[in-house]
C-alpha positions as CSV (number, residue, x, y, z in Angstrom):
1,X,6.1,-8.8,20.8
2,X,7.9,-6.7,23.4
3,X,11.3,-5.4,22.4
4,X,13.7,-4.0,24.9
5,X,15.8,-1.0,23.9
6,X,18.7,-1.2,26.3
7,X,20.6,2.1,26.0
8,X,20.0,4.3,23.0
9,X,22.1,7.4,22.4
10,X,22.2,8.2,26.1
11,X,25.4,8.1,28.2
12,X,25.9,7.3,31.9
13,X,25.5,10.9,32.9
14,X,21.8,10.3,32.3
15,X,21.6,7.0,34.1
16,X,24.3,5.3,36.1
17,X,22.9,1.8,35.3
18,X,22.9,2.4,31.6
19,X,24.5,-0.6,29.9
20,X,27.4,0.7,27.7
21,X,30.1,-2.0,27.4
22,X,29.5,-5.3,25.6
23,X,29.4,-7.2,29.0
24,X,26.9,-4.7,30.4
25,X,24.7,-5.0,27.4
26,X,24.8,-8.8,27.6
27,X,23.9,-8.8,31.3
28,X,21.1,-6.4,30.8
29,X,19.8,-8.3,27.8
30,X,19.7,-11.6,29.7
31,X,17.7,-10.0,32.6
32,X,15.2,-8.4,30.2
33,X,14.7,-11.6,28.3
34,X,14.1,-13.5,31.5
35,X,11.3,-11.0,32.3
36,X,9.6,-11.3,28.8
37,X,11.5,-9.3,26.2
38,X,11.4,-11.1,22.9
39,X,13.6,-8.8,20.8
40,X,16.6,-6.6,21.7
41,X,17.7,-3.2,20.4
42,X,21.2,-1.8,21.3
43,X,23.4,1.1,20.4
44,X,27.1,-0.2,20.4
45,X,29.4,2.4,21.9
46,X,33.0,3.4,21.3
47,X,35.6,3.8,24.1
48,X,34.2,7.3,24.9
49,X,30.7,6.0,25.3
50,X,29.4,7.5,22.0
51,X,27.3,5.6,19.5
52,X,29.2,4.0,16.7
53,X,28.8,1.6,13.7
54,X,32.5,0.7,13.7
55,X,32.9,-3.1,13.2
56,X,35.0,-3.5,16.3
57,X,32.2,-2.2,18.5
58,X,29.3,-3.7,16.7
59,X,30.9,-7.1,16.5
60,X,31.7,-7.1,20.2
61,X,28.4,-5.9,21.4
62,X,26.3,-8.2,19.2
63,X,28.5,-11.2,20.2
64,X,28.1,-10.4,23.9
65,X,24.3,-10.0,23.7
66,X,23.9,-13.1,21.6
67,X,25.9,-15.2,24.1
68,X,23.8,-13.9,27.0
69,X,20.4,-14.1,25.2
70,X,20.8,-17.0,22.7
71,X,18.0,-17.3,20.1
72,X,16.6,-13.8,20.8
73,X,16.7,-11.4,17.8
74,X,19.2,-8.6,18.2
75,X,19.1,-5.2,16.4
76,X,21.4,-2.2,16.3
77,X,21.1,1.4,15.3
78,X,22.3,3.0,12.0
79,X,21.4,6.5,13.0
80,X,23.1,9.3,11.1
81,X,24.6,10.7,14.3
82,X,27.0,7.7,14.3
83,X,28.3,8.8,10.8
84,X,26.9,11.7,8.8
85,X,27.7,10.2,5.4
86,X,25.2,7.5,4.4
87,X,27.6,6.0,2.0
88,X,30.1,5.5,4.8
89,X,27.3,4.0,7.0
90,X,26.6,1.5,4.2
91,X,30.3,0.6,4.0
92,X,30.4,0.1,7.8
93,X,27.4,-2.3,7.6
94,X,29.3,-4.3,5.1
95,X,32.3,-4.4,7.4
96,X,30.5,-6.2,10.2
97,X,31.6,-9.8,10.8
98,X,29.2,-10.6,13.7
99,X,25.8,-9.8,12.1
100,X,22.8,-8.6,14.1
101,X,19.4,-10.0,13.1
102,X,18.1,-6.6,12.2
103,X,19.0,-2.9,12.3
104,X,16.9,0.3,12.5
105,X,17.1,2.8,9.6
106,X,15.5,6.2,10.2
107,X,13.6,7.0,7.0
108,X,13.7,10.8,7.5
109,X,17.5,10.7,7.2
110,X,19.1,11.3,3.8
111,X,20.5,8.1,2.3
112,X,18.2,5.8,4.3
113,X,17.7,3.7,1.2
114,X,21.5,3.2,0.8
115,X,21.8,2.0,4.3
116,X,18.8,-0.3,4.1
117,X,20.0,-1.8,0.8
118,X,23.4,-2.5,2.4
119,X,21.7,-4.3,5.3
120,X,19.4,-6.4,3.1
121,X,22.4,-7.3,0.9
122,X,24.1,-8.8,3.9
123,X,21.0,-10.6,5.2
124,X,20.2,-8.2,8.0
125,X,16.5,-7.3,8.5
126,X,15.5,-3.7,8.3
127,X,13.4,-2.0,10.9
128,X,12.2,1.1,9.0
129,X,12.2,3.9,11.5
130,X,9.3,6.3,10.9
131,X,9.3,9.3,13.2
132,X,6.1,11.3,13.9
133,X,6.2,14.8,12.5
134,X,8.5,14.0,9.6
135,X,8.2,13.1,5.9
136,X,9.3,9.5,6.7
137,X,6.0,7.8,5.8
138,X,6.0,9.3,2.3
139,X,9.7,8.5,1.8
140,X,9.2,4.9,2.8
141,X,6.0,4.6,0.7
142,X,8.0,5.8,-2.3
143,X,10.8,3.2,-1.8
144,X,10.4,0.3,-4.2
145,X,11.5,-2.2,-1.5
146,X,9.3,-1.0,1.3
147,X,7.4,-4.3,1.3
148,X,10.7,-6.1,2.2
149,X,11.3,-4.4,5.6
150,X,11.1,-6.6,8.6
151,X,8.8,-4.2,10.4
152,X,8.0,-0.5,10.6
153,X,9.4,1.1,13.7
154,X,6.8,3.8,14.4
155,X,8.4,6.3,16.8
156,X,6.3,8.9,18.4
157,X,8.5,11.9,19.3
158,X,5.7,13.8,21.1
159,X,6.9,13.8,24.8
160,X,3.7,15.2,26.2
161,X,1.8,12.4,28.0
162,X,-1.5,14.1,27.4
163,X,-1.1,14.2,23.6
164,X,1.4,11.4,22.7
165,X,-1.3,8.8,22.1
166,X,-3.2,11.1,19.7
167,X,0.0,11.8,17.9
168,X,0.6,8.0,17.7
169,X,-2.9,7.4,16.2
170,X,-2.2,10.1,13.6
171,X,1.1,8.3,12.7
172,X,-0.6,5.0,12.4
173,X,-3.1,6.6,10.0
174,X,-0.3,7.9,7.9
175,X,1.3,4.4,7.8
176,X,-2.0,2.8,6.8
177,X,-1.3,3.3,3.1
178,X,1.8,1.1,3.2
179,X,1.8,-2.5,2.0
180,X,0.7,-4.9,4.7
181,X,-1.2,-2.3,6.8
182,X,-4.9,-1.4,7.0
183,X,-6.7,1.5,8.4
184,X,-6.8,0.0,11.9
185,X,-3.0,0.1,12.0
186,X,-2.6,-3.6,12.1
187,X,0.4,-5.2,10.5
188,X,4.2,-5.3,10.8
189,X,4.4,-2.2,13.0
190,X,6.3,-1.8,16.3
191,X,4.8,1.3,17.9
192,X,6.6,3.1,20.7
193,X,7.0,6.5,22.4
194,X,9.8,8.2,24.2
195,X,10.3,10.2,27.4
196,X,6.9,11.4,28.7
197,X,5.1,9.8,25.8
198,X,6.6,6.3,26.3
199,X,3.9,4.8,28.6
200,X,0.8,6.3,27.0
201,X,2.0,5.1,23.6
202,X,2.9,1.6,24.9
203,X,-0.7,1.4,26.3
204,X,-2.1,2.3,22.9
205,X,0.1,-0.3,21.2
206,X,-1.2,-2.9,23.7
207,X,-4.8,-2.0,23.0
208,X,-4.3,-2.3,19.3
209,X,-2.3,-5.6,19.8
210,X,0.8,-4.0,18.1
211,X,4.4,-4.9,18.9
212,X,6.0,-2.3,21.2
213,X,9.1,-1.7,23.1
214,X,10.5,-0.2,26.3
215,X,13.9,0.4,27.9
216,X,16.3,3.0,29.0
217,X,16.6,4.4,25.5
218,X,13.0,5.5,25.6
219,X,12.4,6.4,29.2
220,X,14.1,6.6,32.5
221,X,11.0,6.3,34.6
222,X,8.4,3.7,35.5
223,X,4.7,4.3,34.9
224,X,4.2,5.9,38.3
225,X,7.0,8.4,37.6
226,X,9.6,6.8,39.9
227,X,13.1,6.4,38.5
228,X,13.6,3.1,36.8
229,X,16.5,1.2,38.4
230,X,17.3,-0.7,35.2
231,X,15.9,-2.2,32.0
232,X,14.6,-5.2,33.8
233,X,12.3,-3.1,35.9
234,X,11.0,-1.3,32.8
235,X,10.3,-4.7,31.0
236,X,8.5,-6.0,34.1
237,X,6.3,-2.8,34.2
238,X,5.6,-3.0,30.5
239,X,4.4,-6.5,30.8
240,X,2.0,-5.4,33.5
241,X,0.8,-2.4,31.5
242,X,0.2,-4.6,28.4
243,X,-1.7,-7.2,30.4
244,X,-3.8,-4.4,32.0
245,X,-4.6,-3.0,28.6
246,X,-5.8,-6.3,27.4
247,X,-2.9,-6.9,25.0
248,X,-1.9,-10.4,24.2
249,X,1.1,-10.1,21.8
250,X,3.9,-9.8,24.3
């Protein structure tokens, strides 16, 4: 499965084609799905372009994307930068009236279990975000409901293209002790990198037949280093990279 991550915590100073408004997110989602994306991850924005979990923004963004890409699962962020207090983040989850299909919860952040519990109580799937170089694998392993997560979102924060794949392999080894995984790293894992590590890690995910993702959240460049004009171009390139690596789960 290839997920598209449309915008992330970036703003338009980083990329003039970054989708920010609900309409822009909807249009970008439709283009990405047409080219093969099978899941969508978005960061709803407030009026100033900052990430937010406020119901007015989440409801509008999810509704617009769902209208443009009907039937395709939609996820949102719950990162602590949107609201430092995890109890408040849990309250915000419960205030949403247009529910996403899933949401990412970064397991190295304090109170991740509170946010994840709030999501599950409202019927929203949990993508357990596990960053390389953190204690997230151990924290997730210790959580009694780890077996209930929709998937593990394995994020490689190593930006060096020469070492990112090795860092990803080490992260997969750490995750192998979790329920549903084995030492080969197979199971409910979506593996992805960011910035300079985005394409090497995507290729590794393809070789291992793991789910992966691409989009302007993770990288602003195509595999050849040229600036990516939009999310659609990144998805098209990702499909080509996955096919070249012999991956089939796209």
